[in-house]
MARGU-685798 format. One record per residue (C-alpha): x, y, z; residue in three letters; residue number from 1. Coordinates in Angstrom, 2 decimals, decimal comma. Layout:
REM residues N
ATOM         X         Y         Z   code   pos
ATOM         X         Y         Z    ALA   NUM
...
//
This chain:
REM residues 202
ATOM         X         Y         Z   code   pos
ATOM    168,04    142,33     84,41    ASP     1
ATOM    166,05    139,45     83,07    THR     2
ATOM    162,79    139,79     85,31    ASN     3
ATOM    162,48    143,79     84,73    ILE     4
ATOM    163,30    142,89     81,16    LYS     5
ATOM    160,04    140,55     80,92    ASN     6
ATOM    157,78    142,49     82,93    ASN     7
ATOM    158,43    145,40     79,91    ILE     8
ATOM    157,84    142,70     77,19    SER     9
ATOM    154,68    141,82     78,87    ALA    10
ATOM    153,73    145,05     79,27    PHE    11
ATOM    154,77    146,17     76,05    VAL    12
ATOM    152,61    143,34     74,51    GLN    13
ATOM    149,43    144,00     76,53    CYS    14
ATOM    148,96    147,37     74,73    LEU    15
ATOM    145,92    147,15     71,85    ASP    16
ATOM    146,86    147,70     68,79    THR    17
ATOM    143,47    147,93     66,81    GLY    18
ATOM    144,21    144,59     64,94    THR    19
ATOM    141,32    142,44     65,49    ALA    20
ATOM    142,51    139,14     67,03    PRO    21
ATOM    141,07    137,43     63,68    CYS    22
ATOM    143,78    138,97     61,18    VAL    23
ATOM    145,87    135,96     60,55    GLY    24
ATOM    144,19    133,47     61,59    TYR    25
ATOM    143,68    130,71     58,95    ALA    26
ATOM    142,42    127,41     58,72    ARG    27
ATOM    142,73    124,96     55,69    THR    28
ATOM    139,35    122,84     54,86    ALA    29
ATOM    139,85    119,65     53,14    THR    30
ATOM    137,86    116,75     52,06    THR    31
ATOM    138,77    115,02     55,55    SER    32
ATOM    137,66    117,95     57,71    ASN    33
ATOM    135,28    120,21     55,93    VAL    34
ATOM    132,12    118,61     57,64    SER    35
ATOM    133,87    118,73     60,96    THR    36
ATOM    132,45    121,26     64,05    PRO    37
ATOM    135,91    122,67     64,30    GLY    38
ATOM    135,88    124,03     60,46    ILE    39
ATOM    132,35    124,88     60,74    SER    40
ATOM    132,70    126,58     63,69    ASN    41
ATOM    135,63    128,93     62,52    ASP    42
ATOM    134,05    129,80     59,13    TRP    43
ATOM    131,13    130,75     60,94    ASN    44
ATOM    133,40    133,23     63,14    LEU    45
ATOM    135,25    134,47     60,26    LEU    46
ATOM    132,12    135,36     58,29    GLU    47
ATOM    130,96    137,20     61,33    VAL    48
ATOM    134,10    138,86     61,44    GLN    49
ATOM    133,85    140,09     57,83    ALA    50
ATOM    130,42    141,70     58,22    ALA    51
ATOM    131,48    143,59     61,36    ALA    52
ATOM    133,42    145,60     58,34    VAL    53
ATOM    136,36    147,08     60,50    THR    54
ATOM    137,23    143,67     61,74    ASN    55
ATOM    138,68    141,99     58,99    ILE    56
ATOM    138,23    141,15     55,31    ASP    57
ATOM    138,48    137,37     54,37    LEU    58
ATOM    140,27    135,75     51,76    VAL    59
ATOM    139,97    132,16     50,63    VAL    60
ATOM    143,35    130,65     48,50    LYS    61
ATOM    143,06    127,31     46,88    GLY    62
ATOM    141,52    125,07     44,33    THR    63
ATOM    138,22    125,07     42,72    ILE    64
ATOM    137,35    122,22     40,17    ASP    65
ATOM    141,43    121,83     40,50    GLY    66
ATOM    142,71    125,24     39,20    ARG    67
ATOM    144,34    127,53     41,31    TRP    68
ATOM    142,04    130,63     42,72    ARG    69
ATOM    141,82    133,19     45,01    GLY    70
ATOM    138,11    134,60     46,56    LEU    71
ATOM    137,56    137,37     48,97    VAL    72
ATOM    133,94    137,25     50,88    TYR    73
ATOM    131,59    140,04     50,29    GLN    74
ATOM    129,66    139,98     52,90    PRO    75
ATOM    126,84    142,27     51,87    THR    76
ATOM    126,37    139,72     48,95    LEU    77
ATOM    127,12    136,60     51,43    ASN    78
ATOM    128,96    135,11     48,61    ASN    79
ATOM    132,86    134,99     47,65    TYR    80
ATOM    133,97    136,92     44,33    ARG    81
ATOM    136,91    134,87     42,23    SER    82
ATOM    139,89    136,06     40,98    ASP    83
ATOM    138,52    135,27     37,33    THR    84
ATOM    136,41    136,90     35,30    THR    85
ATOM    132,93    134,69     34,59    GLY    86
ATOM    134,03    131,95     37,60    VAL    87
ATOM    131,68    132,56     40,67    GLY    88
ATOM    130,95    134,03     42,78    PRO    89
ATOM    130,24    131,20     44,84    PHE    90
ATOM    128,16    130,72     48,02    THR    91
ATOM    129,52    128,85     50,71    ARG    92
ATOM    127,53    125,77     50,43    SER    93
ATOM    129,10    125,74     46,65    GLN    94
ATOM    132,45    126,02     48,10    LEU    95
ATOM    131,51    122,98     50,62    LEU    96
ATOM    130,64    121,04     48,19    SER    97
ATOM    133,68    121,38     45,78    LYS    98
ATOM    135,57    120,74     49,19    ILE    99
ATOM    133,81    117,27     49,24    GLN   100
ATOM    134,15    116,55     45,57    SER   101
ATOM    138,54    116,80     46,50    GLY   102
ATOM    138,96    121,09     46,31    ASP   103
ATOM    140,97    122,30     49,37    LYS   104
ATOM    140,40    125,96     50,85    LEU   105
ATOM    142,55    127,75     53,08    THR   106
ATOM    139,98    130,67     54,79    LEU   107
ATOM    141,92    133,34     56,37    MET   108
ATOM    141,52    136,67     58,18    GLY   109
ATOM    143,30    139,86     56,55    VAL   110
ATOM    143,49    143,20     57,79    PRO   111
ATOM    140,22    145,09     56,78    PRO   112
ATOM    140,54    147,19     53,42    GLY   113
ATOM    143,17    144,55     52,24    SER   114
ATOM    140,82    141,68     51,11    GLY   115
ATOM    140,55    143,30     47,64    TYR   116
ATOM    144,43    143,05     47,25    ARG   117
ATOM    145,28    139,95     48,96    MET   118
ATOM    142,40    137,93     47,64    GLY   119
ATOM    141,93    138,64     43,92    ILE   120
ATOM    144,26    141,74     42,82    ASP   121
ATOM    147,42    141,04     44,06    ARG   122
ATOM    149,21    144,34     42,80    ASP   123
ATOM    145,56    146,02     42,67    VAL   124
ATOM    146,04    147,38     38,99    ASP   125
ATOM    142,25    146,31     38,16    GLY   126
ATOM    143,13    143,23     36,30    VAL   127
ATOM    142,35    140,33     38,55    LEU   128
ATOM    144,57    137,70     39,30    ASP   129
ATOM    143,24    135,21     37,19    GLY   130
ATOM    142,85    137,30     34,36    ASP   131
ATOM    146,53    137,96     33,85    VAL   132
ATOM    147,90    136,67     31,11    PRO   133
ATOM    149,98    133,49     31,71    GLN   134
ATOM    153,87    133,69     30,77    PRO   135
ATOM    155,42    132,02     28,27    ASN   136
ATOM    158,87    129,89     27,79    ILE   137
ATOM    160,62    130,63     24,76    GLN   138
ATOM    163,53    127,97     24,01    ILE   139
ATOM    166,34    129,17     21,55    VAL   140
ATOM    168,85    126,48     20,15    LYS   141
ATOM    172,64    127,78     19,94    SER   142
ATOM    174,57    125,13     18,57    ASN   143
ATOM    174,86    122,57     21,39    PHE   144
ATOM    173,13    124,76     24,06    THR   145
ATOM    168,98    125,53     24,33    ALA   146
ATOM    168,43    128,67     25,75    ILE   147
ATOM    165,06    129,11     27,92    VAL   148
ATOM    163,78    132,33     28,98    SER   149
ATOM    161,05    133,50     30,11    TRP   150
ATOM    159,48    137,19     31,55    PRO   151
ATOM    161,54    138,79     34,86    VAL   152
ATOM    157,61    139,57     35,73    SER   153
ATOM    156,87    136,30     36,57    ALA   154
ATOM    157,38    136,45     39,89    SER   155
ATOM    154,46    134,24     41,34    GLY   156
ATOM    155,68    131,44     38,72    PHE   157
ATOM    158,86    128,85     39,30    VAL   158
ATOM    160,34    127,10     36,03    LEU   159
ATOM    160,67    123,32     36,14    GLU   160
ATOM    161,71    120,46     34,08    ARG   161
ATOM    160,96    116,57     33,41    ALA   162
ATOM    161,80    114,10     31,02    GLY   163
ATOM    158,34    113,32     30,24    GLN   164
ATOM    155,27    115,60     29,84    ILE   165
ATOM    152,74    114,01     31,83    THR   166
ATOM    153,03    112,67     35,24    GLY   167
ATOM    154,45    113,95     38,44    THR   168
ATOM    158,28    114,26     37,90    ASN   169
ATOM    158,27    117,47     37,38    TRP   170
ATOM    161,58    119,68     39,44    THR   171
ATOM    162,24    122,88     40,00    PRO   172
ATOM    165,10    124,26     37,13    GLU   173
ATOM    168,30    124,73     39,68    THR   174
ATOM    170,74    125,99     36,65    SER   175
ATOM    172,17    129,61     37,11    ALA   176
ATOM    169,79    132,23     35,92    ARG   177
ATOM    170,86    135,89     33,69    VAL   178
ATOM    168,87    138,63     33,73    THR   179
ATOM    168,61    139,73     29,89    ASN   180
ATOM    166,64    143,01     29,75    GLY   181
ATOM    162,90    141,78     30,86    ASN   182
ATOM    164,09    137,85     30,32    LEU   183
ATOM    165,68    135,62     32,88    LEU   184
ATOM    167,11    132,84     30,86    THR   185
ATOM    169,28    129,43     31,17    ILE   186
ATOM    171,46    127,84     29,11    THR   187
ATOM    171,57    124,35     28,84    ASN   188
ATOM    173,14    121,81     26,84    VAL   189
ATOM    171,46    119,97     24,46    VAL   190
ATOM    171,07    115,79     25,55    ALA   191
ATOM    170,33    113,04     23,83    SER   192
ATOM    166,79    112,63     25,93    SER   193
ATOM    163,88    114,59     26,36    ASN   194
ATOM    163,57    117,45     28,85    VAL   195
ATOM    160,31    119,19     28,76    PHE   196
ATOM    159,96    122,95     30,56    TYR   197
ATOM    156,80    124,37     32,55    ARG   198
ATOM    155,94    127,51     34,41    LEU   199
ATOM    153,70    126,79     37,65    ARG   200
ATOM    152,01    129,27     39,19    GLN   201
ATOM    153,18    129,26     43,04    LEU   202
//
């Protein structure tokens, strides 16, 4: 009956999986909350847990100087390694200054041994995420249509369109996609007004 099912469920959930409680715990630090005790205490906790080696790895995702970055905490050096060659490493105080200047960073505990992959090299190919060449868009006019193509491998990007190249009016392109070899393509009718396309990293 329901009572027995609930008891079995409670019993199973009491078994220790070996996963540290901080795995999956995340806090987002912004200009408005970075100086609060809650963020400071949680940041301390995550660093201490990461220093224990077998508990968690600590990764950080967000913006640094307005550009998207991934970071992984290096306990032995007490700094954060960047996903881009020549950028960083950063100390915690440097990251705090970046946040106070308008950047936003999310700290998260991840399973031990997975910090490098989840923080700075998602496919573990030895090329840091920020060093991977940015995918290009190709646009070819064919009669009264424009064929827009970009690499299938650009899975971390979304195609967007806008009537002006500047501003915040970019919206996702929702036209039907066709796979053509190693390219994704869409076909649009050429209009009298301007249309601009871009690939935005997620």
